[in-house]
C-alpha positions in Angstrom: -41.2 -7.5 -1.5 -41.9 -5.8 1.6 -39.2 -2.9 2.0 -38.2 -4.1 5.4 -37.6 -7.7 4.1 -35.6 -6.3 1.4 -33.4 -4.4 3.8 -33.1 -7.5 6.0 -31.9 -9.4 3.0 -29.3 -6.9 2.2 -28.2 -7.0 5.8 -27.6 -10.7 5.7 -25.7 -10.3 2.3 -23.5 -7.8 4.0 -23.1 -10.2 7.1 -21.5 -12.7 4.6 -18.9 -10.2 3.5 -18.3 -9.1 7.1 -17.9 -12.6 8.2 -15.4 -13.3 5.4 -13.5 -10.2 6.3 -13.6 -11.3 10.1 -12.1 -14.7 9.4 -9.5 -13.4 6.8 -8.4 -10.9 9.6 -8.2 -13.4 12.3 -6.2 -15.8 10.1 -3.8 -12.9 9.2 -3.4 -12.1 12.9 -2.8 -15.9 13.6 -0.1 -15.8 10.9 1.6 -12.9 12.8 0.1 -9.9 11.2 -0.2 -7.3 14.1 -0.9 -4.3 11.9 -3.5 -2.0 13.6 -5.5 -1.9 10.4 -6.0 -5.6 10.4 -7.1 -5.5 14.0 -9.4 -2.5 13.3 -11.0 -4.4 10.2 -11.7 -7.4 12.5 -13.3 -5.1 15.1 -15.4 -3.3 12.6 -16.7 -6.4 11.1 -18.1 -7.6 14.3 -19.4 -4.2 15.2 -21.1 -3.7 11.9 -22.9 -7.2 12.3 -23.9 -6.2 15.9 -25.2 -2.8 14.8 -27.3 -4.3 12.0 -28.6 -7.2 14.2 -29.8 -4.6 16.7 -31.8 -2.7 14.2 -33.8 -6.0 13.5 -34.0 -6.9 17.1 -31.9 -10.2 16.7 -31.2 -10.4 20.4 -29.2 -13.6 20.5 -27.0 -12.4 17.7 -26.5 -8.9 19.4 -25.6 -10.5 22.8 -22.9 -12.7 21.4 -21.6 -10.1 19.1 -21.4 -7.6 22.0 -19.2 -10.0 24.0 -17.1 -10.8 21.1 -16.7 -7.1 20.3 -15.7 -6.4 23.7 -12.9 -9.1 23.7 -11.6 -7.7 20.3 -11.6 -4.2 21.8 -9.2 -5.3 24.5 -6.8 -6.5 21.7 -7.4 -3.2 19.8 -6.6 -1.0 22.8 -3.4 -3.1 23.6 -5.0 -4.5 27.0 -4.8 -8.1 25.6 -2.1 -9.8 23.6 -3.1 -11.6 20.5 -1.5 -15.0 21.6 -2.2 -18.2 19.6 -4.4 -19.4 22.4 -6.5 -16.1 22.4 -6.8 -16.3 18.5 -8.0 -19.9 18.7 -10.9 -18.8 20.9 -11.7 -15.9 18.7 -11.6 -18.1 15.5 -14.1 -20.4 17.2 -16.1 -17.4 18.2 -16.2 -16.3 14.5 -17.6 -19.8 13.8 -20.4 -19.3 16.3 -21.1 -15.8 15.1 -21.5 -17.2 11.5 -23.8 -19.9 12.9 -25.9 -17.3 14.7 -26.2 -15.2 11.6 -27.3 -18.0 9.4 -29.8 -19.3 12.1 -31.3 -15.7 12.1 -31.4 -15.6 8.3 -32.9 -19.2 8.0 -35.1 -19.2 11.1 -33.2 -22.0 12.6 -31.6 -22.5 16.1 -28.2 -22.9 17.3 -26.6 -24.8 20.2 -27.2 -22.4 23.1 -24.8 -24.4 25.4 -22.0 -23.8 22.9 -22.8 -20.2 22.5 -22.9 -19.7 26.3 -19.7 -21.6 26.8 -17.7 -19.6 24.2 -19.1 -16.3 25.5 -17.8 -17.3 28.9 -14.4 -18.0 27.4 -14.5 -14.5 25.7 -15.3 -12.9 29.0 -12.5 -14.7 30.7 -10.1 -12.9 28.3 -10.9 -9.6 30.1 -7.6 -8.5 31.6 -9.8 -6.9 34.5 -10.9 -10.3 35.7 -13.8 -11.2 33.3 -17.4 -10.2 33.9 -18.1 -7.7 36.5 -19.9 -8.9 39.4 -22.7 -7.1 41.0 -21.6 -4.7 43.9 -22.6 -5.6 47.4 -24.2 -2.4 48.7 -25.2 -3.7 52.2 -22.3 -2.4 53.9 -21.9 0.9 51.9 -21.9 4.1 54.1 -23.2 6.4 51.5 -22.5 10.1 51.9 -24.3 12.5 49.6 -22.1 15.0 47.6 -23.4 18.1 46.1 -21.9 18.8 42.6 -22.4 21.9 40.6 -21.6 21.7 36.9 -19.7 24.9 35.7 -18.4 26.2 32.5 -14.9 27.5 32.0 -14.3 30.8 33.6 -12.3 33.0 31.0 -11.6 35.7 33.7 -9.9 33.2 36.1 -6.1 33.1 35.6 -6.0 29.6 37.0 -7.7 28.5 33.9 -5.1 29.7 31.6 -3.6 26.2 31.1 -7.1 25.0 29.7 -7.2 27.6 26.9 -6.0 25.1 24.2 -8.5 22.5 25.3 -11.5 25.0 25.5 -10.7 26.8 22.3 -12.4 25.6 19.2 -10.4 23.7 16.6 -8.9 26.0 14.0 -8.9 24.9 10.3 -5.3 24.7 9.4 -5.6 24.3 5.7 -8.0 24.6 2.9 -8.0 20.7 2.4 -9.6 20.1 5.7 -13.1 21.1 6.9 -14.6 21.7 10.3 -17.9 20.0 11.2 -20.2 20.6 14.2 -22.0 17.6 15.2 -24.9 17.3 17.6 -25.5 13.7 18.8 -28.2 12.8 21.3 -28.8 9.0 21.7 -32.2 7.6 22.4 -32.8 4.6 25.0 -33.2 2.3 22.0 -29.5 2.9 21.2 -28.3 1.5 24.5 -30.8 -1.3 24.5 -29.2 -2.6 21.3 -25.8 -2.8 23.1 -24.2 0.1 21.2 -21.7 2.3 22.8 -21.1 6.0 22.2 -17.5 5.8 23.1 -16.9 3.5 20.2 -18.6 5.9 17.8 -16.3 8.7 19.1 -13.2 6.3 18.5 -14.4 5.8 14.9 -14.8 9.6 14.4 -11.4 10.1 15.8 -10.1 8.0 13.0 -11.5 10.6 10.4 -9.4 13.5 11.9 -9.0 15.7 14.9 -11.9 15.7 17.3 -13.2 17.4 20.3 -16.2 16.1 22.2 -18.3 17.8 25.0 -21.0 16.3 27.0 -24.4 18.1 27.1 -25.9 17.3 30.5 -28.8 19.7 30.1 -31.3 16.9 29.8 -30.5 15.3 33.2 -33.6 15.0 35.3 -34.0 14.9 39.0 -32.8 11.8 40.8 -36.3 10.9 41.7 -37.3 11.1 38.1 -34.3 9.3 36.5 -35.0 6.2 34.5 -32.1 3.8 34.6 -32.8 2.7 31.0 -33.2 6.2 29.8 -30.8 8.4 27.7 -30.3 11.8 29.0 -26.9 13.0 27.8 -26.2 14.5 24.5 -22.7 15.3 22.8 -21.5 18.4 21.1 -18.6 17.3 18.7 -16.2 19.4 16.7 -14.4 17.3 13.9 -11.7 18.5 11.7 -11.4 16.1 8.7 -10.6 16.0 5.0 -13.5 13.5 4.6 -16.9 14.5 3.4 -20.2 14.4 5.4 -21.1 11.0 4.1 -18.0 9.5 5.7 -19.3 10.9 9.0 -22.6 9.5 8.6 -21.3 6.2 7.8 -20.0 6.1 11.5 -23.5 6.5 12.7 -24.9 4.1 10.1 -26.2 1.5 12.5 -27.6 3.9 15.1 -29.2 6.3 12.7 -32.7 5.2 13.8 -31.9 5.5 17.5 -30.5 8.9 17.8 -30.9 12.5 17.0 -28.1 13.5 14.8 -27.2 16.8 13.2 -24.1 17.5 11.0 -23.3 21.0 10.0 -20.4 22.8 8.3 -18.6 25.1 10.6 -19.8 28.3 8.8 -23.4 26.9 8.8 -23.1 26.1 12.5 -21.9 29.7 13.3 -25.0 31.2 11.7 -27.3 29.0 14.1 -28.3 29.9 17.5 -26.2 28.6 20.4 -27.2 25.1 21.5 -28.3 26.3 25.0 -29.4 29.9 25.9 -29.6 31.6 29.2 -33.1 30.1 30.0 -31.6 26.6 29.7 -28.8 27.6 32.0 -31.3 29.0 34.4 -33.3 25.7 34.2 -30.2 23.8 35.2 -29.7 26.1 38.1 -33.2 25.5 39.2 -32.7 21.7 39.2 -29.5 22.0 41.2 -31.5 24.0 43.7 -34.1 21.4 43.8 -31.6 18.7 44.2 -29.9 20.6 47.2 -33.2 20.9 49.0 -33.8 17.1 48.5 -30.3 16.5 50.0 -30.9 18.8 53.0 -34.2 17.1 53.7 -32.7 13.5 53.6 -29.5 14.2 55.4 -30.1 17.0 57.7 -27.5 15.7 60.3 -24.7 15.5 57.7 -22.8 18.1 56.0 -24.7 19.0 52.9 -22.2 21.2 51.2 -18.9 19.2 50.4 -16.2 20.8 48.3 -15.9 19.0 44.8 -12.7 19.3 43.0 -12.9 21.1 39.8 -10.1 19.0 38.2 -8.3 16.3 39.9 -4.6 16.0 39.5 -4.1 19.4 38.2 -2.3 22.6 39.4 -5.4 24.6 40.0 -6.9 25.0 43.5 -10.2 23.2 44.2 -13.3 25.6 44.0 -16.0 25.1 46.7 -19.4 24.1 45.2 -22.1 26.7 45.6 -24.6 25.8 48.3 -27.5 27.4 46.6 -28.1 29.2 43.3 -28.2 33.0 43.3 -31.4 34.9 43.3 -30.8 36.2 39.8 -29.2 33.5 37.7 -26.2 34.8 35.8 -25.8 34.5 31.9 -23.3 31.6 31.8 -22.4 28.9 29.5 -24.4 25.7 29.6 -23.4 22.8 31.7 -20.7 21.0 29.7 -18.4 18.2 30.9 -15.4 17.9 28.8 -14.6 14.3 27.4 -11.0 13.3 26.8 -10.7 11.5 23.5 -9.9 7.8 23.7 -6.3 6.9 23.6 -5.0 6.0 20.2 -4.1 2.4 19.5 -0.5 1.3 20.3 0.3 0.6 16.8 -1.1 3.7 15.3 -0.7 4.4 11.7 1.2 7.5 10.7 -0.7 10.4 9.2 0.5 9.8 5.8 -0.5 6.0 5.9 -3.9 7.2 7.0 -4.2 9.6 4.3 -3.2 7.0 1.8 -5.7 4.6 3.2 -8.5 7.3 3.0 -7.5 8.0 -0.7 -7.7 4.3 -1.4 -11.2 4.3 0.0 -12.2 7.1 -2.2 -10.8 5.4 -5.3 -12.7 2.2 -4.6 -14.7 1.1 -7.7 -18.4 1.6 -7.1 -20.4 -1.6 -7.2 -24.2 -2.4 -7.5 -26.1 -5.3 -6.3 -28.2 -7.0 -9.1 -30.7 -9.8 -8.8 -29.0 -13.0 -10.1 -32.1 -13.9 -12.2 -31.6 -10.6 -14.3 -28.1 -11.6 -15.1 -29.1 -15.1 -16.0 -31.8 -13.7 -18.4 -29.0 -11.2 -19.9 -26.8 -14.2 -20.5 -29.6 -16.2 -22.1 -30.4 -13.3 -24.4 -26.7 -12.9 -25.4 -26.7 -16.7 -26.1 -29.6 -16.2 -28.5 -27.8 -13.3 -30.1 -24.8 -15.7 -30.6 -27.0 -18.3 -32.3 -28.8 -15.7 -34.5 -25.5 -14.1 -35.5 -24.3 -17.7 -36.5 -27.6 -18.3 -38.5 -27.1 -14.9 -40.2 -23.7 -15.8 -41.4 -24.9 -19.2 -42.6 -27.6 -17.6 -44.7 -25.0 -15.2 -46.2 -22.6 -17.9 -46.9 -25.5 -20.1 -48.6 -26.5 -17.0 -50.7 -23.0 -17.1 -52.3 -21.9 -13.6 -51.4 -18.3 -12.8 -51.8 -16.3 -12.5 -48.5 -15.1 -9.0 -49.8 -18.7 -7.7 -50.0 -20.0 -5.0 -47.8 -22.6 -7.5 -46.2 -19.9 -10.0 -45.4 -17.5 -7.4 -43.9 -20.4 -6.2 -41.8 -21.1 -9.6 -40.6 -17.4 -10.1 -39.6 -17.6 -6.8 -37.5 -21.1 -8.0 -36.1 -19.2 -11.3 -35.1 -16.5 -9.5 -33.3 -18.9 -7.3 -31.5 -21.1 -10.1 -30.5 -18.0 -12.0 -29.0 -17.0 -8.8 -27.1 -20.5 -8.5 -25.6 -20.7 -12.2 -24.7 -17.3 -12.0 -23.0 -18.4 -8.8 -21.1 -21.5 -10.3 -20.0 -19.8 -13.5 -18.8 -17.5 -11.4 -16.8 -20.4 -10.0 -14.8 -21.1 -13.5 -13.7 -17.5 -14.2 -12.9 -16.5 -14.2 -9.3 -13.3 -15.0 -7.5 -13.0 -18.4 -5.8 -12.2 -16.6 -2.6 -15.8 -16.9 -1.5 -15.4 -20.7 -1.5 -11.7 -20.8 -0.2 -12.6 -18.6 2.9 -15.1 -21.5 4.1 -12.2 -24.0 4.3 -10.1 -22.6 7.3 -13.1 -23.3 9.5 -13.4 -26.9 8.2 -9.6 -27.5 8.6 -9.7 -26.3 12.2 -12.8 -28.7 13.0 -11.4 -31.8 11.3 -8.0 -31.3 12.9 -9.5 -30.9 16.4 -11.5 -34.0 15.8 -8.5 -36.1 14.6 -6.0 -34.6 17.2 -3.7 -33.4 14.5 -2.0 -30.2 13.9 -2.8 -28.8 10.5 -2.3 -25.5 8.7 -4.2 -24.5 5.6 -2.3 -22.3 3.0 -4.5 -20.8 0.1 -3.2 -19.3 -3.2 -4.9 -17.7 -6.2 -8.1 -16.6 -4.3 -8.6 -13.8 -6.7 -9.0 -16.3 -9.7 -12.3 -15.8 -11.4 -14.8 -18.4 -12.5 -18.5 -18.4 -13.4 -20.8 -18.3 -10.5 -22.5 -21.5 -11.3 -19.1 -23.3 -11.1 -18.3 -21.6 -7.7 -21.7 -22.6 -6.2 -21.0 -26.3 -6.9 -17.3 -26.3 -5.8 -18.0 -26.4 -2.2 -19.0 -30.1 -1.8 -16.0 -31.5 -3.7 -13.5 -29.2 -2.0 -15.0 -30.2 1.4 -14.6 -33.8 0.7 -11.0 -33.5 -0.6 -9.8 -31.4 2.5 -11.3 -33.8 4.8 -9.6 -36.7 3.1 -6.3 -34.9 3.0 -6.4 -34.3 6.9 -8.0 -37.6 7.8 -6.1 -39.9 5.5 -3.1 -37.8 4.2 -1.5 -35.9 7.0 0.1 -38.1 9.8 -0.4 -37.7 13.5 2.0 -35.4 15.2 3.9 -38.3 16.6 4.4 -40.1 13.3 5.4 -36.8 11.6 8.1 -36.2 14.2 9.3 -39.8 13.8 9.6 -39.3 10.0 11.7 -36.1 10.5 8.8 -33.7 9.5 7.4 -30.6 11.2 4.8 -31.5 13.7 2.3 -29.3 12.0 1.0 -30.7 8.8 0.3 -28.5 5.7 -2.6 -28.5 3.3 -2.4 -26.2 0.3 -5.3 -25.1 -1.6 -4.6 -23.2 -4.9 -6.4 -21.9 -8.0 -5.2 -20.7 -11.3 -6.2 -20.2 -15.0 -4.6 -22.7 -17.4 -5.5 -23.2 -21.2 -8.9 -21.6 -20.9 -9.9 -23.5 -17.8 -9.5 -23.1 -14.0 -7.2 -25.5 -12.3 -7.7 -26.2 -8.5 -5.2 -28.1 -6.6 -5.5 -29.7 -3.0 -2.2 -31.0 -1.8 -0.9 -32.2 1.5 2.6 -33.0 2.9 1.4 -36.2 4.5 2.3 -39.9 3.9 0.9 -40.1 0.4 -1.2 -43.0 -1.0 -0.4 -46.4 0.3 -0.8 -48.2 -2.9 -0.5 -51.8 -1.7 -3.2 -51.2 1.0 -5.5 -49.5 -1.7 -5.2 -52.5 -4.0 -5.7 -54.9 -1.1 -9.0 -53.2 -0.1 -10.2 -53.1 -3.6 -9.6 -56.8 -3.9 -11.4 -57.5 -0.6 -14.4 -55.5 -1.7 -14.5 -57.1 -5.1 -13.7 -54.0 -7.0 -10.9 -55.5 -9.0 -9.6 -59.0 -9.7 -7.0 -60.3 -7.3 -4.5 -60.7 -10.2 -5.2 -57.5 -11.9 -2.1 -55.6 -13.0 -2.4 -51.9 -12.4 -0.2 -49.0 -12.9 0.4 -46.4 -10.1 -2.1 -44.0 -11.8 -4.7 -46.7 -12.0 -4.1 -47.8 -8.4 -4.6 -44.2 -7.2 -7.8 -43.8 -9.2 -9.3 -46.8 -7.2 -10.0 -44.4 -4.3 -12.8 -42.7 -6.5 -14.8 -46.0 -6.7 -18.1 -45.9 -4.8 -17.9 -47.9 -1.6 -14.1 -47.6 -1.4 -12.5 -46.4 2.0 -9.2 -47.1 3.8 -10.6 -46.1 7.2 -10.5 -48.8 9.8 -13.7 -47.8 11.4 -16.7 -45.7 10.7 -16.4 -42.2 12.4 -18.0 -38.7 11.9 -15.3 -37.9 9.5 -15.0 -40.9 7.2 -15.3 -44.7 6.7 -18.6 -45.0 5.0 -17.1 -45.1 1.4 -18.7 -42.1 0.2 -16.6 -38.9 -0.3 -14.2 -39.3 -3.2 -16.7 -40.8 -5.5 -18.9 -37.8 -4.7 -15.9 -35.7 -5.7 -15.6 -37.4 -9.1 -19.3 -37.2 -9.9 -19.5 -33.6 -9.0 -16.4 -32.6 -11.2 -17.7 -34.6 -14.0 -21.1 -32.9 -13.7 -19.2 -29.6 -14.1 -17.6 -30.8 -17.3 -14.2 -31.2 -15.5 -11.9 -34.0 -14.7 -9.7 -34.8 -11.7 -6.2 -36.3 -11.5 -4.0 -37.7 -8.5 -0.3 -37.3 -8.1 1.2 -39.1 -5.1 4.6 -39.7 -3.7 4.9 -42.1 -0.8 6.1 -40.5 2.4 5.9 -36.9 0.7 2.3 -36.3 0.1 -0.4 -36.3 -2.5 -1.9 -33.7 -4.9 -5.4 -33.7 -6.3 -5.9 -31.6 -9.5 -9.3 -30.5 -10.7 -9.6 -29.0 -14.1 -12.9 -27.2 -14.8 -14.3 -25.0 -17.5 -14.5 -21.3 -16.7 -18.2 -21.2 -17.5 -21.1 -23.5 -18.0 -22.8 -21.2 -20.5 -20.6 -21.3 -23.6 -17.7 -23.3 -24.9 -15.3 -23.4 -27.8 -15.8 -26.6 -29.8 -14.7 -28.4 -32.8 -17.7 -29.3 -35.0 -17.4 -32.7 -36.6 -19.4 -35.1 -38.7 -20.0 -38.7 -37.5 -22.3 -41.0 -39.6 -24.1 -38.1 -41.3 -24.7 -36.5 -37.8 -23.1 -33.3 -36.6 -21.5 -33.4 -33.2 -19.4 -30.9 -31.0 -16.2 -31.9 -29.2 -15.0 -29.5 -26.5 -11.9 -27.9 -27.7 -10.3 -28.0 -24.3 -10.1 -31.9 -24.5 -8.4 -31.9 -27.9 -4.7 -32.0 -28.0 -4.3 -32.3 -31.8 -5.9 -33.7 -34.9 -4.3 -36.0 -37.5 -4.9 -38.1 -40.6 -4.3 -41.8 -39.8 -1.9 -43.7 -41.9 -2.3 -47.4 -42.8 1.2 -48.1 -41.2 0.1 -46.5 -37.8 -3.3 -48.4 -37.3 -3.0 -51.7 -35.6 -5.7 -54.3 -34.6 -5.9 -55.7 -31.2 -8.5 -58.5 -31.6 -12.1 -58.0 -32.1 -12.9 -54.4 -33.0 -10.2 -52.9 -30.8 -7.6 -50.9 -32.5 -4.7 -48.6 -31.6 -2.9 -45.9 -33.5 0.8 -45.1 -33.2 1.5 -41.5 -32.5 5.2 -40.5 -32.2 6.0 -44.1 -31.2 3.4 -44.5 -28.5 0.3 -46.6 -29.1 -3.0 -45.0 -28.2 -6.5 -46.4 -28.2 -8.5 -45.6 -31.3 -12.2 -45.3 -30.6 -14.9 -45.2 -33.2 -17.3 -42.4 -32.0 -20.0 -43.7 -34.5 -20.0 -47.1 -32.9 -19.8 -45.8 -29.3 -22.9 -43.7 -29.9 -24.7 -46.3 -31.8 -24.9 -44.3 -35.0 -23.5 -47.2 -37.0 -22.8 -51.0 -36.4 -19.9 -51.3 -38.8 -16.4 -49.9 -37.9 -15.4 -46.8 -39.8 -12.4 -46.8 -42.1 -9.5 -45.1 -40.3 -7.8 -44.2 -43.5 -11.0 -42.3 -44.7 -11.5 -40.6 -41.3 -9.9 -38.0 -39.0 -8.5 -38.8 -35.5 -8.8 -36.3 -32.7 -6.3 -37.0 -30.0 -8.1 -36.2 -26.7 -6.9 -36.1 -23.1 -9.2 -37.6 -20.3 -9.7 -36.8 -16.8 -7.0 -39.1 -15.4 -4.5 -37.7 -17.9 -4.6 -40.6 -20.2 -4.8 -40.1 -24.0 -7.2 -41.8 -26.7 -7.9 -41.0 -30.2 -11.4 -40.4 -31.3 -12.3 -41.4 -34.9 -14.7 -39.1 -36.7 -15.7 -38.8 -40.4 -14.9 -35.1 -41.1 -14.1 -31.8 -39.3 -16.4 -28.9 -40.1 -14.5 -26.3 -38.2 -14.1 -24.5 -34.8 -16.8 -22.5 -33.4 -18.2 -21.0 -30.1 -21.4 -22.6 -29.1 -24.0 -21.8 -26.4 -24.6 -24.8 -24.2 -28.2 -26.0 -23.6 -28.9 -28.6 -21.0 -30.1 -31.9 -22.6 -31.3 -33.4 -19.3 -33.5 -30.2 -18.4 -35.1 -30.3 -21.9 -35.2 -34.1 -22.7 -33.2 -36.7 -20.6 -29.8 -38.0 -19.9 -28.1 -39.6 -22.9 -25.0 -41.7 -22.3 -21.9 -40.1 -24.0 -23.6 -36.8 -24.5 -22.8 -33.8 -22.2 -25.2 -31.2 -23.6 -26.6 -29.7 -26.9 -26.4 -26.5 -28.8 -28.0 -24.8 -31.8 -25.9 -24.4 -34.9 -26.2 -21.5 -37.3 -28.5 -23.5 -39.7 -30.9 -24.0 -36.9 -30.1 -27.7 -36.3 -29.4 -29.1 -32.9 -26.0 -30.5 -32.4 -25.0 -32.8 -29.5 -21.9 -32.0 -27.4 -19.8 -35.2 -26.8 -18.9 -36.1 -23.3 -15.3 -37.1 -24.1 -14.6 -38.7 -20.7 -17.8 -40.9 -20.8 -17.1 -42.2 -24.4 -13.5 -43.1 -23.5 -14.5 -44.8 -20.2 -17.2 -46.8 -22.0 -14.9 -47.9 -24.7 -12.3 -49.2 -22.1 -15.0 -51.0 -20.1 -16.1 -52.8 -23.3 -12.5 -53.7 -24.1 -12.0 -55.2 -20.6 -15.3 -57.0 -20.9 -14.1 -58.6 -24.1 -10.8 -59.5 -22.7 -12.3 -61.2 -19.7 -14.7 -63.1 -22.0 -11.8 -64.3 -24.1 -9.9 -65.3 -21.0 -13.0 -67.3 -19.7 -13.4 -69.1 -23.1 -9.5 -69.7 -23.3 
């Protein structure tokens, strides 16, 4: 890969992280968090994106980020209050910034009118009246003023009050270090919308700072380029951070400036920045400037007194009309720059020290190509299979379990399991990356529906395999759209029902029983079951006289083509959405359940495997075939008794488990391994729980044991097989199929319903 392309790819990866931090910070501010560190984090995110975009000449992104950054700086400096209206504009600006980043990454375009409109809104937030207008110079009566830059005069008693300011910073303790920084921007730095003042402010966050401007590079007015860069900066910084932390401040301008950072001791050994010849050169330029002024304004007073320091106690010194014949040895022309004022809610020194310590303690990370991780996981899977094969061979050889070989195999099995768990942890990622996309969706749907909705997230740090995370976005998007459009009522209806005007949608994640459980809940009106059943009958999805439980009625919304929307809109009404959710969750090996209370809201619960690479399964025998049933679906195993099994007409049977009748499903018949029903008394029943929370009993011939198996895609290597989720390789080298419990149970129920309908038609 081209080195520049690799750097650009890294930049866009970092942009995703910065955008996530930006949105999280703005949402925290919207929730009332006015901490200065939160505001600074939001500002830094936009500033970092702008700096990187400037390095790659992404002009559209730079322009918008610069306007956005300026608006955030007003908040950071306390000039603009972070009111709800202001934060709404900034949240929409974060959305546009994200669109611009993705457009730059993918080579697409964005709506320019939208960007311009929002940029104008951001400029209008300027407390000084928005965008500065061009000055009208037609009536300006310009009078030239002669200015002489002078250094501080140590012999002048009037300058005594400036001793503290002019004196170098003294290192107070061994823990702090003094750095001399020489920083001279190039024209490209300003062309990319960077500002030196912001860099100095970031340096000030590292410690005590003193900044002086080096004006020795200023040309004559006739030679001055408006887009040039002539000023340099001499900075003294007292900090307990290392040089890398200082260079991080200049990270995005490193290619557009001359930067030199030295330790104080090293700086003292170097020659002064400007010697006498440089000082003389400045005097010559001043003399030339004076001659130019005299020639252009002969009738005007050419020597006007310039105050040395306004507002002070010192008396003004008259500017020198012409340089002396023999220039004196004097300090180089330096203009002192007062450090920018600290933020209003500045952190105490102890808090800053703690934050700096936390930064230093942050765990180092490394970016690795995902293909390499996938290959490592595949190799570990092969290791697991070979370890199982080796154990099988030792078992067939009849070696005693107390033998050295058998004990070594046990240790190998434990080590293999630990390696596998560690490798799987590499792919594990928090669901935060998916959850952080939802606030924007909530804002957009709420605005389109005219509702006031607030999203609350919980368990963002819950980790799950990356492949699961990548496929969670679509189902979560549909579920949240459904919750806002169909669940949450309009503000008028909520107020009439005695609820708060603002609706609440909660998104949570947690680990439970070896799986990840994600819930999407709302405090809306709940599912209107009579209306749902009425629509299902109208669309021919169920019979008019069908008797359904509340759970079965709720699950009707997952049927393809089902929708309760009165008319088709940009949000819903086409009958696609919840059926997509169900298919997506099933494709991940998960299940979804609904819990709804009329007038109080609904909760959609998704239960998903933590990984799609391995699973713990129960190895069973069915009609001389070896199958694997996922352990997470099994509630218990039992041996049927004659008094517990009852026929229900035809081949349908039920089994009584703790005084509750449960459908008994013959796995061999469902998968067409045999035509005759199995004898329940000579078989084993596996009590399983399906996606809807219902329970069924799977009848198998025998149980071989519990094992961890490596999942191999059957569709990718062969084709889709009904009732089979995937395949695996056993220790003896045979291929075993992994049962899709939900599909087997659903097919059995469909066949039973068909038989009932046929009997009803005959009757």
